[in-house]
C-alpha positions as a Markdown table, in Angstrom:
| # | Residue | x | y | z |
|---|---|---|---|---|
| 1 | Unk | -19.3 | 44.1 | 69.3 |
| 2 | Unk | -17.0 | 43.1 | 66.7 |
| 3 | Unk | -13.8 | 41.7 | 67.6 |
| 4 | Unk | -10.3 | 41.4 | 65.8 |
| 5 | Unk | -8.3 | 38.9 | 67.2 |
| 6 | Unk | -5.0 | 40.6 | 65.9 |
| 7 | Unk | -1.1 | 38.9 | 65.8 |
| 8 | Unk | 1.2 | 42.1 | 65.3 |
| 9 | Unk | 2.8 | 42.1 | 61.7 |
| 10 | Unk | 0.1 | 40.4 | 60.4 |
| 11 | Unk | -3.0 | 40.1 | 57.4 |
| 12 | Unk | -5.2 | 41.0 | 60.3 |
| 13 | Unk | -4.4 | 44.9 | 60.1 |
| 14 | Unk | -6.3 | 45.0 | 57.1 |
| 15 | Unk | -9.5 | 44.1 | 58.9 |
| 16 | Unk | -8.8 | 46.9 | 61.4 |
| 17 | Unk | -8.1 | 49.2 | 58.1 |
| 18 | Unk | -11.7 | 48.1 | 56.8 |
| 19 | Unk | -13.5 | 48.7 | 60.2 |
| 20 | Unk | -11.8 | 52.0 | 60.1 |
| 21 | Unk | -13.3 | 52.5 | 56.3 |
| 22 | Unk | -16.4 | 51.5 | 57.6 |
| 23 | Unk | -16.9 | 53.2 | 60.6 |
| 24 | Unk | -18.0 | 50.4 | 62.5 |
| 25 | Unk | -17.1 | 50.0 | 66.6 |
| 26 | Unk | -15.2 | 47.3 | 67.5 |
| 27 | Unk | -12.6 | 45.7 | 70.3 |
| 28 | Unk | -8.8 | 44.3 | 69.2 |
| 29 | Unk | -7.3 | 41.6 | 71.3 |
| 30 | Unk | -3.4 | 41.6 | 70.6 |
| 31 | Unk | -1.5 | 38.5 | 70.1 |
| 32 | Unk | 2.3 | 38.7 | 69.9 |
| 33 | Unk | 4.3 | 36.2 | 68.2 |
| 34 | Unk | 7.0 | 33.7 | 69.5 |
| 35 | Unk | 9.7 | 35.5 | 69.5 |
| 36 | Unk | 12.1 | 32.4 | 68.2 |
| 37 | Unk | 9.3 | 31.0 | 65.6 |
| 38 | Unk | 7.5 | 33.8 | 64.4 |
| 39 | Unk | 4.2 | 32.1 | 64.8 |
| 40 | Unk | 0.9 | 32.8 | 66.3 |
| 41 | Unk | 0.9 | 32.1 | 70.2 |
| 42 | Unk | -1.4 | 29.4 | 71.4 |
| 43 | Unk | -3.9 | 31.7 | 72.5 |
| 44 | Unk | -5.6 | 31.9 | 69.6 |
| 45 | Unk | -6.4 | 28.2 | 69.4 |
| 46 | Unk | -9.0 | 28.8 | 71.9 |
| 47 | Unk | -10.7 | 31.1 | 69.2 |
| 48 | Unk | -10.4 | 28.9 | 66.1 |
| 49 | Unk | -9.0 | 25.5 | 65.7 |
| 50 | Unk | -6.3 | 26.5 | 63.3 |
| 51 | Unk | -4.7 | 29.3 | 65.7 |
| 52 | Unk | -4.3 | 31.8 | 62.6 |
| 53 | Unk | -5.1 | 35.4 | 62.3 |
| 54 | Unk | -6.4 | 37.3 | 61.3 |
| 55 | Unk | -9.9 | 35.9 | 63.0 |
| 56 | Unk | -12.8 | 37.8 | 64.4 |
| 57 | Unk | -15.8 | 37.3 | 66.8 |
| 58 | Unk | -19.4 | 39.2 | 66.9 |
| 59 | Unk | -21.1 | 37.6 | 69.6 |
| 60 | Unk | -20.7 | 33.8 | 69.1 |
| 61 | Unk | -19.8 | 34.1 | 65.9 |
| 62 | Unk | -16.3 | 33.3 | 64.8 |
| 63 | Unk | -15.3 | 34.1 | 61.1 |
| 64 | Unk | -11.8 | 32.8 | 59.9 |
| 65 | Unk | -10.2 | 33.7 | 56.4 |
| 66 | Unk | -9.7 | 37.0 | 55.4 |
| 67 | Unk | -11.7 | 36.8 | 52.3 |
| 68 | Unk | -14.6 | 35.5 | 54.2 |
| 69 | Unk | -13.9 | 38.3 | 57.0 |
| 70 | Unk | -14.3 | 40.8 | 55.2 |
| 71 | Unk | -17.6 | 39.7 | 53.3 |
| 72 | Unk | -19.0 | 39.3 | 56.6 |
| 73 | Unk | -17.9 | 42.7 | 57.8 |
| 74 | Unk | -19.2 | 44.7 | 54.2 |
| 75 | Unk | -22.7 | 42.6 | 53.9 |
| 76 | Unk | -23.1 | 44.2 | 57.6 |
| 77 | Unk | -21.9 | 47.1 | 57.9 |
| 78 | Unk | -21.3 | 48.6 | 54.2 |
| 79 | Unk | -23.7 | 51.5 | 52.9 |
| 80 | Unk | -22.5 | 50.7 | 49.6 |
| 81 | Unk | -19.2 | 52.5 | 49.4 |
| 82 | Unk | -16.9 | 49.9 | 49.6 |
| 83 | Unk | -18.4 | 46.9 | 47.8 |
| 84 | Unk | -20.0 | 47.3 | 44.1 |
| 85 | Unk | -23.9 | 46.4 | 43.5 |
| 86 | Unk | -24.3 | 42.6 | 43.2 |
| 87 | Unk | -25.1 | 41.3 | 39.8 |
| 88 | Unk | -22.9 | 44.2 | 38.1 |
| 89 | Unk | -19.6 | 43.3 | 36.5 |
| 90 | Unk | -17.9 | 45.4 | 39.0 |
| 91 | Unk | -19.4 | 43.1 | 41.9 |
| 92 | Unk | -18.0 | 40.1 | 39.6 |
| 93 | Unk | -14.2 | 41.6 | 39.4 |
| 94 | Unk | -14.7 | 43.1 | 42.7 |
| 95 | Unk | -15.3 | 38.9 | 43.6 |
| 96 | Unk | -12.5 | 38.2 | 41.8 |
| 97 | Unk | -10.2 | 40.3 | 43.6 |
| 98 | Unk | -11.7 | 39.2 | 46.9 |
| 99 | Unk | -10.6 | 35.8 | 46.1 |
| 100 | Unk | -7.1 | 36.5 | 44.2 |
| 101 | Unk | -5.9 | 38.2 | 47.2 |
| 102 | Unk | -5.5 | 34.7 | 49.0 |
| 103 | Unk | -5.8 | 32.5 | 46.7 |
| 104 | Unk | -3.1 | 33.3 | 44.0 |
| 105 | Unk | -0.6 | 35.8 | 45.3 |
| 106 | Unk | -0.5 | 35.4 | 48.6 |
| 107 | Unk | 0.7 | 31.7 | 48.4 |
| 108 | Unk | 3.5 | 32.8 | 46.1 |
| 109 | Unk | 4.6 | 35.7 | 48.5 |
| 110 | Unk | 4.8 | 33.1 | 51.6 |
| 111 | Unk | 6.7 | 30.3 | 48.9 |
| 112 | Unk | 8.9 | 33.3 | 48.9 |
| 113 | Unk | 9.5 | 34.4 | 52.7 |
| 114 | Unk | 9.6 | 30.5 | 53.5 |
| 115 | Unk | 12.5 | 29.9 | 50.7 |
| 116 | Unk | 14.6 | 32.8 | 51.7 |
| 117 | Unk | 14.7 | 31.6 | 54.9 |
| 118 | Unk | 16.2 | 28.2 | 54.1 |
| 119 | Unk | 20.1 | 29.0 | 53.8 |
| 120 | Unk | 19.7 | 31.0 | 57.6 |
| 121 | Unk | 17.7 | 28.2 | 59.4 |
| 122 | Unk | 20.3 | 25.3 | 57.6 |
| 123 | Unk | 23.3 | 24.2 | 59.9 |
| 124 | Unk | 26.8 | 25.9 | 58.5 |
| 125 | Unk | 28.0 | 23.5 | 56.6 |
| 126 | Unk | 24.0 | 22.7 | 55.1 |
| 127 | Unk | 24.2 | 26.8 | 54.1 |
| 128 | Unk | 25.8 | 27.0 | 50.5 |
| 129 | Unk | 23.7 | 23.5 | 49.8 |
| 130 | Unk | 20.6 | 25.7 | 50.6 |
| 131 | Unk | 21.2 | 28.8 | 49.2 |
| 132 | Unk | 21.5 | 26.4 | 45.9 |
| 133 | Unk | 18.2 | 25.5 | 46.0 |
| 134 | Unk | 17.2 | 28.6 | 47.0 |
| 135 | Unk | 18.2 | 30.6 | 43.8 |
| 136 | Unk | 17.4 | 27.5 | 41.5 |
| 137 | Unk | 13.5 | 27.1 | 43.0 |
| 138 | Unk | 13.5 | 31.7 | 42.4 |
| 139 | Unk | 15.1 | 31.3 | 38.9 |
| 140 | Unk | 13.1 | 28.2 | 37.4 |
| 141 | Unk | 9.9 | 28.9 | 39.3 |
| 142 | Unk | 8.9 | 31.4 | 42.1 |
| 143 | Unk | 10.3 | 34.4 | 40.0 |
| 144 | Unk | 8.8 | 34.1 | 36.8 |
| 145 | Unk | 5.3 | 33.4 | 38.4 |
| 146 | Unk | 5.6 | 36.2 | 41.3 |
| 147 | Unk | 6.9 | 38.6 | 37.5 |
| 148 | Unk | 3.2 | 36.8 | 35.9 |
| 149 | Unk | 1.3 | 38.0 | 39.0 |
| 150 | Unk | 3.2 | 41.3 | 39.9 |
| 151 | Unk | 2.7 | 42.2 | 35.9 |
| 152 | Unk | -1.2 | 41.4 | 36.0 |
| 153 | Unk | -1.6 | 43.8 | 39.0 |
| 154 | Unk | 0.4 | 46.5 | 37.9 |
| 155 | Unk | -1.8 | 46.2 | 34.7 |
| 156 | Unk | -5.2 | 46.3 | 36.5 |
| 157 | Unk | -4.1 | 49.2 | 38.7 |
| 158 | Unk | -2.6 | 51.4 | 35.6 |
| 159 | Unk | -5.7 | 52.6 | 34.5 |
| 160 | Unk | -7.9 | 54.1 | 37.7 |
| 161 | Unk | -5.1 | 53.2 | 40.5 |
| 162 | Unk | -8.0 | 50.4 | 41.9 |
| 163 | Unk | -9.0 | 47.3 | 41.1 |
| 164 | Unk | -12.8 | 48.1 | 40.9 |
| 165 | Unk | -13.5 | 51.5 | 39.3 |
| 166 | Unk | -12.0 | 54.1 | 40.3 |
| 167 | Unk | -12.4 | 54.7 | 44.2 |
| 168 | Unk | -11.6 | 52.7 | 47.4 |
| 169 | Unk | -13.1 | 49.5 | 47.4 |
| 170 | Unk | -12.9 | 46.6 | 50.1 |
| 171 | Unk | -10.7 | 44.8 | 47.0 |
| 172 | Unk | -8.5 | 47.5 | 47.2 |
| 173 | Unk | -7.7 | 46.7 | 51.3 |
| 174 | Unk | -7.4 | 43.3 | 50.5 |
| 175 | Unk | -4.6 | 43.3 | 47.7 |
| 176 | Unk | -2.9 | 45.8 | 50.0 |
| 177 | Unk | -0.5 | 43.3 | 52.6 |
| 178 | Unk | 0.1 | 41.1 | 49.0 |
| 179 | Unk | 1.2 | 44.6 | 47.5 |
| 180 | Unk | 2.5 | 46.4 | 50.5 |
| 181 | Unk | 4.8 | 43.5 | 50.6 |
| 182 | Unk | 5.9 | 43.5 | 46.7 |
| 183 | Unk | 6.7 | 46.9 | 47.2 |
| 184 | Unk | 9.7 | 46.2 | 49.6 |
| 185 | Unk | 10.7 | 43.3 | 47.6 |
| 186 | Unk | 11.1 | 45.9 | 45.0 |
| 187 | Unk | 13.2 | 47.7 | 46.8 |
| 188 | Unk | 15.1 | 45.4 | 49.2 |
| 189 | Unk | 16.2 | 42.8 | 46.0 |
| 190 | Unk | 16.3 | 44.2 | 43.2 |
| 191 | Unk | 13.0 | 43.5 | 41.9 |
| 192 | Unk | 11.6 | 44.9 | 38.7 |
| 193 | Unk | 10.5 | 48.8 | 39.2 |
| 194 | Unk | 6.3 | 49.0 | 39.3 |
| 195 | Unk | 5.2 | 52.3 | 40.1 |
| 196 | Unk | 1.4 | 51.6 | 39.5 |
| 197 | Unk | 1.6 | 49.3 | 42.7 |
| 198 | Unk | 4.4 | 51.8 | 44.4 |
| 199 | Unk | 1.5 | 54.6 | 43.6 |
| 200 | Unk | -1.0 | 52.2 | 45.4 |
| 201 | Unk | 0.3 | 51.5 | 48.2 |
| 202 | Unk | 1.7 | 55.1 | 49.1 |
| 203 | Unk | -1.8 | 56.1 | 48.7 |
| 204 | Unk | -3.3 | 53.6 | 51.0 |
| 205 | Unk | -0.5 | 54.2 | 53.6 |
| 206 | Unk | -1.9 | 58.3 | 53.5 |
| 207 | Unk | -5.8 | 57.2 | 53.7 |
| 208 | Unk | -6.8 | 58.4 | 57.6 |
| 209 | Unk | -8.4 | 55.5 | 58.1 |
| 210 | Unk | -5.2 | 53.2 | 57.8 |
| 211 | Unk | -3.5 | 55.6 | 59.9 |
| 212 | Unk | -6.3 | 55.3 | 62.6 |
| 213 | Unk | -6.1 | 51.1 | 62.3 |
| 214 | Unk | -2.2 | 51.5 | 62.9 |
| 215 | Unk | -2.5 | 53.4 | 65.3 |
| 216 | Unk | -4.8 | 51.3 | 67.4 |
| 217 | Unk | -3.3 | 48.0 | 65.9 |
| 218 | Unk | 0.5 | 48.9 | 67.1 |
| 219 | Unk | 4.3 | 48.7 | 65.3 |
| 220 | Unk | 3.3 | 46.8 | 62.3 |
| 221 | Unk | 6.7 | 45.7 | 60.2 |
| 222 | Unk | 5.7 | 43.2 | 57.3 |
| 223 | Unk | 7.8 | 39.8 | 57.2 |
| 224 | Unk | 9.6 | 39.8 | 54.0 |
């Protein structure tokens, strides 16, 4: 039995969605963030030394890292619906997006979250300085990098509305978390409108399997 060690408001929500799309049986063990630090609880370290989510266990097997978990579950349960056949050009593109989701776009979004918290967490007298540092970093580096990557994603989605082919794949599911965050950015802080990304997020959230995963996973609010 697959057990998903599910941290609230985290990337592990995608793993629940994937399992629902696959029609696989699984169990959820929920973990709550620390109310002050928003960090994962120490209990997750009993499952994996890093104490991060998502994690799955399959008997004695522990699988960490979102991309590795997706590949493990697709190899075990997919009937060819959510991943192109190995050796094809489509599979190479599929693999690209599996790695891109966590290796390229996610670190930029994490940096944005961290730097946005600097003025809020600093002592009152230091807040103007921290706001200046945040603004300078966003203007000189992070903002242009985010625009570069989001424009690339927007262009990639424009043709078919999906990252591989013209239907849903596990690559779409893995890319959903950063795109939900990007869609939130576009509406909350004046980010550039990107209709293909907005449409992708709307269609993802309308998927019956996505809705079932929400029902089972509990409240889900992106940290943005």
